[in-house]
Kinemage of the C-alpha trace (Angstrom):
@kinemage 1
@onewidth
@group {chain A} dominant
@subgroup {mainchain}
@vectorlist {calphas} color= white
{ca unk a 1} P 72.007 -15.377 -9.841
{ca unk a 2} L 69.319 -15.825 -12.280
{ca unk a 3} L 68.814 -11.953 -12.974
{ca unk a 4} L 72.821 -11.749 -12.654
{ca unk a 5} L 72.335 -14.168 -15.930
{ca unk a 6} L 69.850 -12.712 -17.754
{ca unk a 7} L 71.654 -9.036 -17.245
{ca unk a 8} L 74.773 -10.773 -19.119
{ca unk a 9} L 72.485 -11.849 -21.827
{ca unk a 10} L 70.484 -8.665 -22.115
{ca unk a 11} L 73.723 -6.596 -22.597
{ca unk a 12} L 73.023 -7.324 -26.250
{ca unk a 13} L 69.738 -5.989 -26.514
{ca unk a 14} L 71.114 -2.695 -24.898
{ca unk a 15} L 73.086 -1.944 -27.742
{ca unk a 16} L 71.537 -0.332 -31.018
{ca unk a 17} L 72.385 -2.553 -34.075
{ca unk a 18} L 73.748 0.562 -35.685
{ca unk a 19} L 75.652 2.686 -33.312
{ca unk a 20} L 77.025 1.557 -29.793
{ca unk a 21} L 75.397 3.453 -27.242
{ca unk a 22} L 78.095 4.005 -24.674
{ca unk a 23} L 75.297 5.167 -21.911
{ca unk a 24} L 73.876 1.761 -22.450
{ca unk a 25} L 77.228 0.090 -21.638
{ca unk a 26} L 77.739 1.759 -18.416
{ca unk a 27} L 74.190 1.489 -17.465
{ca unk a 28} L 75.316 -2.669 -17.770
{ca unk a 29} L 78.228 -2.430 -16.057
{ca unk a 30} L 76.330 -0.832 -13.179
{ca unk a 31} L 73.789 -3.346 -13.102
{ca unk a 32} L 75.832 -6.401 -13.501
{ca unk a 33} L 78.541 -5.057 -10.562
{ca unk a 34} L 75.931 -3.988 -8.396
{ca unk a 35} L 73.847 -7.398 -8.706
{ca unk a 36} L 77.070 -9.446 -8.786
{ca unk a 37} L 78.185 -7.908 -5.254
{ca unk a 38} L 75.035 -8.934 -3.700
{ca unk a 39} L 76.057 -12.570 -4.247
{ca unk a 40} L 79.109 -11.884 -1.705
{ca unk a 41} L 79.294 -14.144 1.315
{ca unk a 42} L 80.675 -12.524 4.824
{ca unk a 43} L 84.208 -12.282 4.423
{ca unk a 44} L 86.117 -14.090 7.048
{ca unk a 45} L 83.720 -16.798 6.579
{ca unk a 46} L 83.510 -20.376 4.126
{ca unk a 47} L 80.145 -20.781 4.376
{ca unk a 48} L 77.880 -21.126 1.239
{ca unk a 49} L 75.189 -19.036 -0.055
{ca unk a 50} L 72.965 -21.288 -1.902
{ca unk a 51} L 71.092 -19.899 -5.083
{ca unk a 52} L 69.261 -23.124 -6.137
{ca unk a 53} L 69.861 -26.952 -5.816
{ca unk a 54} L 72.687 -26.782 -8.602
{ca unk a 55} L 73.969 -23.266 -8.067
{ca unk a 56} L 76.044 -21.907 -4.788
{ca unk a 57} L 78.302 -18.770 -3.924
{ca unk a 58} L 80.871 -18.795 -1.300
{ca unk a 59} L 83.948 -16.772 -0.304
{ca unk a 60} L 85.931 -18.517 -3.378
{ca unk a 61} L 83.826 -17.698 -6.190
{ca unk a 62} L 82.111 -14.673 -5.077
{ca unk a 63} L 84.896 -12.205 -5.859
{ca unk a 64} L 85.788 -13.963 -9.505
{ca unk a 65} L 81.925 -13.717 -10.291
{ca unk a 66} L 82.209 -9.965 -9.469
{ca unk a 67} L 85.772 -9.795 -11.399
{ca unk a 68} L 83.588 -11.321 -14.480
{ca unk a 69} L 80.903 -9.258 -14.549
{ca unk a 70} L 82.984 -5.835 -13.913
{ca unk a 71} L 85.040 -6.597 -16.537
{ca unk a 72} L 82.714 -7.603 -19.410
{ca unk a 73} L 81.615 -4.122 -20.260
{ca unk a 74} L 84.941 -2.765 -20.491
{ca unk a 75} L 86.037 -5.481 -23.004
{ca unk a 76} L 83.027 -3.386 -24.875
{ca unk a 77} L 84.865 -0.199 -24.225
{ca unk a 78} L 88.276 -1.540 -25.788
{ca unk a 79} L 86.893 -3.063 -28.856
{ca unk a 80} L 86.393 0.043 -30.363
{ca unk a 81} L 87.084 -0.901 -34.102
{ca unk a 82} L 84.079 -2.798 -33.848
{ca unk a 83} L 81.928 0.284 -34.430
{ca unk a 84} L 83.199 0.318 -38.121
{ca unk a 85} L 81.648 -2.804 -38.654
{ca unk a 86} L 78.248 -3.742 -39.538
{ca unk a 87} L 75.484 -4.262 -37.430
{ca unk a 88} L 75.435 -8.159 -37.292
{ca unk a 89} L 78.991 -8.268 -36.706
{ca unk a 90} L 78.961 -6.072 -33.737
{ca unk a 91} L 76.107 -8.055 -32.326
{ca unk a 92} L 78.149 -11.287 -33.253
{ca unk a 93} L 80.845 -9.765 -31.065
{ca unk a 94} L 78.694 -8.628 -28.240
{ca unk a 95} L 77.319 -12.441 -28.418
{ca unk a 96} L 80.529 -13.715 -27.924
{ca unk a 97} L 81.673 -11.878 -24.909
{ca unk a 98} L 78.431 -12.472 -23.107
{ca unk a 99} L 78.214 -16.033 -23.797
{ca unk a 100} L 82.153 -16.305 -22.298
{ca unk a 101} L 80.490 -14.404 -19.336
{ca unk a 102} L 77.241 -16.345 -18.890
{ca unk a 103} L 79.392 -19.716 -18.904
{ca unk a 104} L 81.856 -18.394 -16.471
{ca unk a 105} L 79.481 -17.498 -14.188
{ca unk a 106} L 77.878 -21.016 -14.352
{ca unk a 107} L 81.345 -22.573 -13.706
{ca unk a 108} L 82.210 -20.275 -10.713
{ca unk a 109} L 78.524 -21.098 -9.209
{ca unk a 110} L 78.127 -24.625 -10.058
{ca unk a 111} L 77.533 -27.187 -7.123
{ca unk a 112} L 77.953 -30.220 -9.966
{ca unk a 113} L 81.614 -31.414 -10.898
{ca unk a 114} L 79.796 -32.359 -14.310
{ca unk a 115} L 78.269 -29.465 -14.819
{ca unk a 116} L 81.149 -27.464 -13.562
{ca unk a 117} L 83.207 -29.345 -16.342
{ca unk a 118} L 80.665 -28.647 -19.318
{ca unk a 119} L 80.644 -24.859 -18.373
{ca unk a 120} L 84.327 -24.992 -18.012
{ca unk a 121} L 84.777 -26.538 -21.441
{ca unk a 122} L 82.090 -24.501 -23.251
{ca unk a 123} L 84.023 -21.078 -22.824
{ca unk a 124} L 86.659 -22.765 -24.940
{ca unk a 125} L 84.027 -22.365 -28.148
{ca unk a 126} L 83.359 -18.888 -28.209
{ca unk a 127} L 86.885 -17.681 -26.989
{ca unk a 128} L 88.045 -19.693 -29.632
{ca unk a 129} L 85.658 -18.026 -32.460
{ca unk a 130} L 86.823 -14.591 -30.651
{ca unk a 131} L 90.592 -15.268 -30.947
{ca unk a 132} L 90.406 -16.948 -35.277
{ca unk a 133} L 87.619 -14.379 -36.388
{ca unk a 134} L 88.569 -11.129 -34.270
{ca unk a 135} L 92.193 -11.534 -34.555
{ca unk a 136} L 94.167 -8.940 -36.477
{ca unk a 137} L 96.810 -11.419 -38.368
{ca unk a 138} L 96.739 -14.583 -40.309
{ca unk a 139} L 98.413 -16.625 -37.261
{ca unk a 140} L 95.236 -16.232 -35.689
{ca unk a 141} L 94.484 -19.489 -37.091
{ca unk a 142} L 97.393 -21.359 -35.198
{ca unk a 143} L 97.051 -19.259 -32.399
{ca unk a 144} L 93.462 -21.106 -32.303
{ca unk a 145} L 94.933 -24.393 -32.919
{ca unk a 146} L 97.246 -24.378 -30.082
{ca unk a 147} L 94.631 -22.664 -27.771
{ca unk a 148} L 92.079 -25.721 -28.718
{ca unk a 149} L 94.281 -28.834 -29.069
{ca unk a 150} L 96.251 -27.721 -25.641
{ca unk a 151} L 92.697 -27.203 -24.003
{ca unk a 152} L 91.313 -30.286 -25.225
{ca unk a 153} L 93.954 -32.799 -24.384
{ca unk a 154} L 94.351 -31.506 -20.823
{ca unk a 155} L 90.604 -31.790 -20.254
{ca unk a 156} L 90.419 -35.415 -21.206
{ca unk a 157} L 91.837 -36.514 -18.383
{ca unk a 158} L 89.827 -34.792 -16.099
{ca unk a 159} L 86.512 -36.165 -17.475
{ca unk a 160} L 88.144 -39.607 -16.819
{ca unk a 161} L 88.726 -38.390 -13.160
{ca unk a 162} L 85.072 -37.226 -12.876
{ca unk a 163} L 83.667 -40.354 -14.197
{ca unk a 164} L 85.955 -42.231 -11.437
{ca unk a 165} L 85.297 -39.772 -8.675
{ca unk a 166} L 81.356 -40.771 -9.354
{ca unk a 167} L 82.085 -44.285 -9.085
{ca unk a 168} L 83.860 -44.119 -5.842
{ca unk a 169} L 81.676 -41.466 -4.166
{ca unk a 170} L 78.347 -42.241 -6.091
{ca unk a 171} L 77.546 -38.371 -6.035
{ca unk a 172} L 79.143 -35.732 -8.517
{ca unk a 173} L 77.956 -32.880 -5.993
{ca unk a 174} L 81.603 -30.638 -4.726
{ca unk a 175} L 82.212 -31.118 -1.557
{ca unk a 176} L 80.256 -28.256 0.664
{ca unk a 177} L 80.728 -28.938 4.653
{ca unk a 178} L 83.280 -31.258 5.156
{ca unk a 179} L 86.237 -32.755 2.734
{ca unk a 180} L 85.504 -36.069 1.142
{ca unk a 181} L 88.864 -38.035 1.112
{ca unk a 182} L 89.354 -40.241 -2.035
{ca unk a 183} L 91.174 -43.869 -1.150
{ca unk a 184} L 93.183 -45.125 -4.487
{ca unk a 185} L 94.139 -49.047 -4.132
{ca unk a 186} L 97.717 -47.915 -3.711
{ca unk a 187} L 99.562 -44.580 -2.918
{ca unk a 188} L 100.736 -44.411 -6.476
{ca unk a 189} L 96.957 -44.728 -7.921
{ca unk a 190} L 96.063 -41.600 -5.793
{ca unk a 191} L 98.941 -39.400 -7.071
{ca unk a 192} L 98.302 -40.434 -10.580
{ca unk a 193} L 94.607 -39.793 -10.084
{ca unk a 194} L 95.409 -36.317 -8.813
{ca unk a 195} L 97.528 -35.296 -11.380
{ca unk a 196} L 94.987 -36.347 -14.028
{ca unk a 197} L 92.507 -34.474 -12.104
{ca unk a 198} L 94.257 -31.245 -12.541
{ca unk a 199} L 96.178 -31.269 -15.681
{ca unk a 200} L 93.425 -29.653 -17.170
{ca unk a 201} L 93.701 -26.640 -14.535
{ca unk a 202} L 97.301 -26.387 -14.909
{ca unk a 203} L 97.218 -26.055 -18.813
{ca unk a 204} L 94.211 -23.454 -18.763
{ca unk a 205} L 96.124 -21.283 -16.069
{ca unk a 206} L 98.643 -22.223 -17.466
{ca unk a 207} L 102.095 -23.051 -15.319
{ca unk a 208} L 105.447 -23.157 -17.033
{ca unk a 209} L 105.295 -25.972 -19.462
{ca unk a 210} L 101.743 -25.957 -20.540
{ca unk a 211} L 102.258 -22.294 -21.573
{ca unk a 212} L 102.892 -22.638 -25.264
{ca unk a 213} L 99.011 -21.766 -26.532
{ca unk a 214} L 99.158 -18.573 -24.394
{ca unk a 215} L 101.640 -16.106 -25.590
{ca unk a 216} L 100.211 -17.254 -29.241
{ca unk a 217} L 96.654 -16.800 -28.297
{ca unk a 218} L 97.190 -13.540 -26.460
{ca unk a 219} L 99.207 -11.634 -29.317
{ca unk a 220} L 96.796 -12.381 -32.106
{ca unk a 221} L 93.695 -12.117 -30.093
{ca unk a 222} L 91.773 -8.896 -30.509
{ca unk a 223} L 91.981 -6.775 -27.327
{ca unk a 224} L 88.724 -7.835 -25.824
{ca unk a 225} L 89.929 -11.551 -26.267
{ca unk a 226} L 93.147 -10.712 -24.324
{ca unk a 227} L 91.617 -8.859 -21.705
{ca unk a 228} L 88.979 -11.856 -21.261
{ca unk a 229} L 91.900 -14.706 -21.329
{ca unk a 230} L 94.020 -12.610 -18.730
{ca unk a 231} L 91.671 -11.308 -16.658
{ca unk a 232} L 89.038 -14.371 -16.447
{ca unk a 233} L 89.477 -17.249 -18.284
{ca unk a 234} L 93.067 -17.793 -16.323
{ca unk a 235} L 91.480 -18.088 -13.125
{ca unk a 236} L 89.337 -20.967 -14.273
{ca unk a 237} L 92.691 -22.778 -13.383
{ca unk a 238} L 93.454 -21.470 -9.920
{ca unk a 239} L 89.492 -22.071 -9.457
{ca unk a 240} L 89.559 -25.678 -10.292
{ca unk a 241} L 92.651 -26.405 -8.531
{ca unk a 242} L 91.150 -25.514 -5.397
{ca unk a 243} L 87.694 -27.068 -5.678
{ca unk a 244} L 89.269 -30.417 -7.012
{ca unk a 245} L 91.943 -30.569 -4.321
{ca unk a 246} L 89.294 -31.111 -1.243
{ca unk a 247} L 89.072 -34.434 -2.805
{ca unk a 248} L 92.556 -35.310 -2.327
{ca unk a 249} L 93.864 -33.826 1.084
{ca unk a 250} L 96.800 -36.773 1.363
{ca unk a 251} L 98.451 -36.318 -1.906
{ca unk a 252} L 102.052 -34.955 -0.993
{ca unk a 253} L 104.694 -36.758 -2.960
{ca unk a 254} L 103.950 -35.275 -6.823
{ca unk a 255} L 102.323 -31.890 -5.035
{ca unk a 256} L 105.818 -31.811 -3.652
{ca unk a 257} L 107.246 -31.917 -6.971
{ca unk a 258} L 104.671 -30.165 -8.929
{ca unk a 259} L 104.763 -27.013 -6.574
{ca unk a 260} L 108.937 -26.726 -7.006
{ca unk a 261} L 107.899 -26.978 -10.710
{ca unk a 262} L 105.781 -24.176 -10.194
{ca unk a 263} L 108.324 -22.077 -8.487
{ca unk a 264} L 110.742 -22.501 -11.142
{ca unk a 265} L 108.530 -22.307 -14.072
{ca unk a 266} L 107.742 -18.384 -11.829
{ca unk a 267} L 111.489 -17.656 -12.370
{ca unk a 268} L 111.930 -18.979 -15.673
{ca unk a 269} L 108.969 -16.859 -16.846
{ca unk a 270} L 110.288 -13.583 -15.167
{ca unk a 271} L 113.719 -13.886 -17.132
{ca unk a 272} L 111.939 -15.097 -20.155
{ca unk a 273} L 110.065 -11.459 -19.890
{ca unk a 274} L 113.289 -9.309 -19.731
{ca unk a 275} L 114.071 -10.489 -23.359
{ca unk a 276} L 110.679 -9.842 -25.117
{ca unk a 277} L 110.591 -7.135 -27.420
{ca unk a 278} L 106.673 -7.624 -28.473
{ca unk a 279} L 104.629 -5.861 -25.974
{ca unk a 280} L 101.419 -8.122 -25.877
{ca unk a 281} L 103.780 -11.383 -25.547
{ca unk a 282} L 105.596 -9.542 -22.350
{ca unk a 283} L 102.672 -9.013 -20.785
{ca unk a 284} L 101.388 -12.549 -21.914
{ca unk a 285} L 104.689 -14.275 -20.383
{ca unk a 286} L 104.267 -12.220 -16.965
{ca unk a 287} L 101.157 -13.811 -16.747
{ca unk a 288} L 102.382 -17.135 -16.856
{ca unk a 289} L 104.591 -16.395 -14.063
{ca unk a 290} L 102.236 -14.868 -12.174
{ca unk a 291} L 100.192 -17.801 -12.313
{ca unk a 292} L 102.903 -20.427 -11.934
{ca unk a 293} L 103.045 -18.663 -8.521
{ca unk a 294} L 99.178 -18.951 -8.143
{ca unk a 295} L 99.367 -22.638 -9.111
{ca unk a 296} L 101.959 -23.369 -6.405
{ca unk a 297} L 99.815 -21.592 -4.030
{ca unk a 298} L 96.717 -23.708 -4.577
{ca unk a 299} L 99.073 -26.913 -4.554
{ca unk a 300} L 100.148 -26.352 -1.321
{ca unk a 301} L 96.699 -25.750 -0.287
{ca unk a 302} L 97.071 -23.963 2.947
{ca unk a 303} L 94.730 -20.921 4.426
{ca unk a 304} L 97.462 -18.570 3.557
{ca unk a 305} L 98.177 -19.607 0.600
{ca unk a 306} L 94.722 -19.812 -0.815
{ca unk a 307} L 93.720 -16.812 0.506
{ca unk a 308} L 96.805 -15.058 -1.359
{ca unk a 309} L 95.863 -17.074 -4.423
{ca unk a 310} L 92.585 -15.407 -4.487
{ca unk a 311} L 93.507 -12.070 -3.858
{ca unk a 312} L 96.330 -12.043 -6.419
{ca unk a 313} L 93.967 -13.867 -9.065
{ca unk a 314} L 91.650 -11.214 -8.710
{ca unk a 315} L 94.132 -8.108 -8.513
{ca unk a 316} L 96.113 -9.738 -11.454
{ca unk a 317} L 92.826 -10.190 -13.400
{ca unk a 318} L 92.388 -6.207 -13.250
{ca unk a 319} L 96.225 -5.305 -13.668
{ca unk a 320} L 96.697 -7.547 -16.925
{ca unk a 321} L 93.618 -6.298 -18.292
{ca unk a 322} L 94.582 -2.659 -18.081
{ca unk a 323} L 98.014 -3.471 -19.360
{ca unk a 324} L 96.309 -4.980 -22.748
{ca unk a 325} L 93.978 -1.927 -22.921
{ca unk a 326} L 96.790 0.370 -22.817
{ca unk a 327} L 98.997 -1.611 -25.267
{ca unk a 328} L 95.960 -1.488 -27.612
{ca unk a 329} L 95.865 1.938 -26.996
{ca unk a 330} L 99.338 2.227 -28.158
{ca unk a 331} L 98.999 -0.070 -31.168
{ca unk a 332} L 96.066 1.369 -32.560
{ca unk a 333} L 98.222 4.588 -33.112
{ca unk a 334} L 101.637 3.111 -34.101
{ca unk a 335} L 100.293 -0.172 -35.738
{ca unk a 336} L 103.157 -2.007 -34.198
{ca unk a 337} L 103.891 -3.962 -30.849
{ca unk a 338} L 107.603 -3.729 -30.765
{ca unk a 339} L 108.761 -1.718 -27.563
{ca unk a 340} L 111.890 -0.246 -29.109
{ca unk a 341} L 109.506 1.675 -31.454
{ca unk a 342} L 106.509 2.300 -29.157
{ca unk a 343} L 108.241 4.200 -27.025
{ca unk a 344} L 108.928 8.106 -25.540
{ca unk a 345} L 104.844 8.854 -25.209
{ca unk a 346} L 105.513 11.135 -21.659
{ca unk a 347} L 106.714 13.733 -24.456
{ca unk a 348} L 103.743 13.540 -26.320
{ca unk a 349} L 100.697 13.070 -23.608
{ca unk a 350} L 100.319 13.360 -20.044
{ca unk a 351} L 98.214 11.291 -18.523
{ca unk a 352} L 98.694 7.734 -20.656
{ca unk a 353} L 102.233 7.725 -18.675
{ca unk a 354} L 100.594 8.286 -15.055
{ca unk a 355} L 98.192 4.963 -15.901
{ca unk a 356} L 101.127 3.012 -17.109
{ca unk a 357} L 103.122 3.802 -14.074
{ca unk a 358} L 99.935 2.817 -11.667
{ca unk a 359} L 99.557 -0.624 -13.986
{ca unk a 360} L 103.374 -1.152 -13.911
{ca unk a 361} L 103.635 -0.633 -10.371
{ca unk a 362} L 100.871 -2.931 -9.416
{ca unk a 363} L 102.001 -5.182 -11.805
{ca unk a 364} L 105.397 -5.822 -10.020
{ca unk a 365} L 103.671 -5.670 -6.646
{ca unk a 366} L 104.396 -2.243 -4.935
{ca unk a 367} L 102.883 -1.347 -1.625
{ca unk a 368} L 99.769 -1.204 -0.325
{ca unk a 369} L 98.345 -2.493 -3.805
{ca unk a 370} L 96.861 -5.774 -3.462
{ca unk a 371} L 99.482 -7.479 -5.581
{ca unk a 372} L 101.798 -7.442 -2.872
{ca unk a 373} L 99.414 -8.719 -0.470
{ca unk a 374} L 98.755 -11.869 -2.411
{ca unk a 375} L 102.343 -12.263 -3.698
{ca unk a 376} L 103.091 -12.223 0.128
{ca unk a 377} L 100.468 -14.371 1.452
{ca unk a 378} L 101.939 -17.394 -1.383
{ca unk a 379} L 105.314 -16.980 -0.530
{ca unk a 380} L 105.000 -16.882 3.118
{ca unk a 381} L 103.109 -20.188 3.085
{ca unk a 382} L 105.134 -21.671 0.029
{ca unk a 383} L 108.555 -20.922 2.463
{ca unk a 384} L 106.731 -22.546 5.639
{ca unk a 385} L 106.211 -25.372 3.549
{ca unk a 386} L 110.118 -25.281 2.180
{ca unk a 387} L 112.240 -23.011 2.889
{ca unk a 388} L 114.786 -24.197 0.012
{ca unk a 389} L 112.326 -22.417 -2.264
{ca unk a 390} L 113.206 -18.959 -0.704
{ca unk a 391} L 116.063 -17.920 -3.080
{ca unk a 392} L 113.918 -18.827 -6.337
{ca unk a 393} L 110.772 -17.045 -4.671
{ca unk a 394} L 113.052 -14.298 -4.064
{ca unk a 395} L 114.468 -14.139 -7.338
{ca unk a 396} L 111.118 -14.616 -9.371
{ca unk a 397} L 109.964 -11.458 -7.274
{ca unk a 398} L 112.878 -9.151 -8.235
{ca unk a 399} L 112.427 -10.119 -12.032
{ca unk a 400} L 109.169 -9.227 -11.740
{ca unk a 401} L 109.793 -5.771 -10.768
{ca unk a 402} L 112.432 -5.345 -13.663
{ca unk a 403} L 110.215 -6.209 -16.196
{ca unk a 404} L 107.459 -4.415 -14.808
{ca unk a 405} L 109.980 -1.228 -14.949
{ca unk a 406} L 111.421 -2.166 -18.209
{ca unk a 407} L 107.880 -1.918 -19.853
{ca unk a 408} L 107.235 1.526 -18.139
{ca unk a 409} L 110.886 3.087 -19.073
{ca unk a 410} L 110.284 1.624 -22.711
{ca unk a 411} L 106.680 2.970 -23.167
{ca unk a 412} L 107.376 6.096 -21.715
{ca unk a 413} L 110.865 7.811 -20.845
{ca unk a 414} L 112.947 6.927 -23.808
{ca unk a 415} L 113.309 9.001 -26.820
{ca unk a 416} L 110.714 8.772 -29.678
{ca unk a 417} L 111.891 6.714 -32.922
{ca unk a 418} L 109.030 7.682 -34.539
{ca unk a 419} L 109.725 11.590 -35.125
{ca unk a 420} L 107.067 11.525 -37.934
{ca unk a 421} L 104.159 9.756 -36.133
{ca unk a 422} L 100.884 11.200 -35.850
{ca unk a 423} L 99.385 10.651 -32.450
{ca unk a 424} L 96.055 11.247 -31.926
{ca unk a 425} L 95.066 12.693 -28.536
{ca unk a 426} L 93.758 10.102 -25.739
{ca unk a 427} L 90.071 9.826 -25.927
{ca unk a 428} L 87.711 10.086 -22.347
{ca unk a 429} L 86.598 6.907 -23.517
{ca unk a 430} L 90.153 5.451 -23.360
{ca unk a 431} L 90.719 7.415 -19.904
{ca unk a 432} L 87.577 5.937 -18.346
{ca unk a 433} L 88.561 2.168 -19.876
{ca unk a 434} L 91.928 2.473 -17.262
{ca unk a 435} L 90.092 3.889 -14.380
{ca unk a 436} L 87.307 1.203 -14.267
{ca unk a 437} L 90.262 -0.980 -13.995
{ca unk a 438} L 92.081 0.745 -11.647
{ca unk a 439} L 89.485 1.969 -8.991
{ca unk a 440} L 88.472 -1.766 -7.735
{ca unk a 441} L 92.041 -1.859 -6.740
{ca unk a 442} L 91.214 0.820 -4.120
{ca unk a 443} L 88.334 -0.930 -2.606
{ca unk a 444} L 90.418 -4.091 -2.395
{ca unk a 445} L 93.146 -1.953 -0.361
{ca unk a 446} L 90.329 -0.713 2.083
{ca unk a 447} L 89.158 -4.450 2.511
{ca unk a 448} L 91.230 -7.292 1.739
{ca unk a 449} L 89.565 -9.941 3.551
{ca unk a 450} L 86.685 -9.878 0.304
{ca unk a 451} L 89.091 -11.397 -1.294
{ca unk a 452} L 90.507 -13.915 1.392
{ca unk a 453} L 89.351 -17.159 2.250
{ca unk a 454} L 89.274 -18.925 5.827
{ca unk a 455} L 88.302 -22.017 7.168
{ca unk a 456} L 86.191 -21.985 9.874
């Protein structure tokens, strides 16, 4: 793990300050990915692989660590406009990206709740700078403000809960071998304790109702910021809920209410996606819908829903990042994100619509892609918990297919609006960028157990 962390920082050194060295980026990609694969524990086992006294990896954190390492160099490939800036600005961008990945690796491997909280919040600062400094429009400052205050106000109750957990259990270590059940003074107090513990993660995911910061941040952030937010940072919420739920196995009343809210949020967000005109906002709202489904699965907290949540988080991280990269390819050529203007590219280029088709098919959960596997596990677990949620989840799935097909149809199959547009050819760098997003989906299809968690 120390080697993995050092590689994430040394990526800055691999880049010449005057000109980006793409060969060095791919070397960094290979090094970080293959080193991260060594952290994978035996699939089908929930045991831990200790890296030090304070760091460890299990079948829950290993897929997220690999996802973080895989996507970091792809963010460098996507942020092509940085090449036109000075060497200091390039290094500043690389430092921000690498610092986010560094804190993510520490968060996913931390065994101490306090250090987990510190690293969890440490990702806020470089992400905020990335949005406010590298965003294209003036509204990036408002987006940064939304992101900052939503995250801070949601994290304060978590800090209070950590103090209470320390006083109750006399330790801050994450439960490793057995569940440590916390007991409140009353049934009401333990439910409130559980809510203030997970509210920070619900904001970070986010679920519908806590989502107002996300579309703004995605739209105003640069493509690298959107990719990191959608692919990795949103997964901190699901990871945190799974870890902290081990302390509250007997919470039923408020968890049932929150599960219903998450399922309704997935449905409402899917309907909202069909009314969006901004391409990046549409992709951002689809992330809210998928994360609401993940939140419902983590709150139900069964073997099926937890395995499905991990599968869907990894698959969604790859697919949503690819969609944002594709949206940026169109934006760099048309300078607009309006889906009624950026369309008809099937008549201009051949391979780009193919990438859109694969990404949209994965986003809607077409067999045998892993998005479908994760959604089936979560929906099956939720329906077994309450059959009355089946119509809500069914309609949400239908609308998910509708807006995914809407993205493909709007950008590729309709007639061209800007007939005078000078559309430059898609570069090999951009094809490789999308290819490396979609290739891991094949490995998950072949070995789905690598992204599942089963209890002994």
